[in-house]
Phi, psi and omega in degrees: 000143188264011184301329180285353183257004184298332179274000183240161175272137175209161180236155176239128178297142184308318183289345179257002185301316181296316178299319180297313180297317178301318180293320184287339181260003178296144175289143179234157177287130179299144179263346179246151176294154181298332182265013181298135174228128179290140176239044180304131182222143176267119185297332179288342179258336183250088185296322180297316179295318179299318179295315181297318179293319178300318178295315180297319181289326181287337177289336184271358182275000000 
């Protein structure tokens, strides 16, 4: 599967184009639960999170 190549340039030979399209449109098993919600946070804006992460990391040293 070519998903890991989306950030890179690659070519598909003309005679393999149909095979490539068939592979890329196949259904796949979801890797995340249906109720997943991203909690993306910018550490420079979320001081509490930055402090908590700093404490957690310093315990492992």
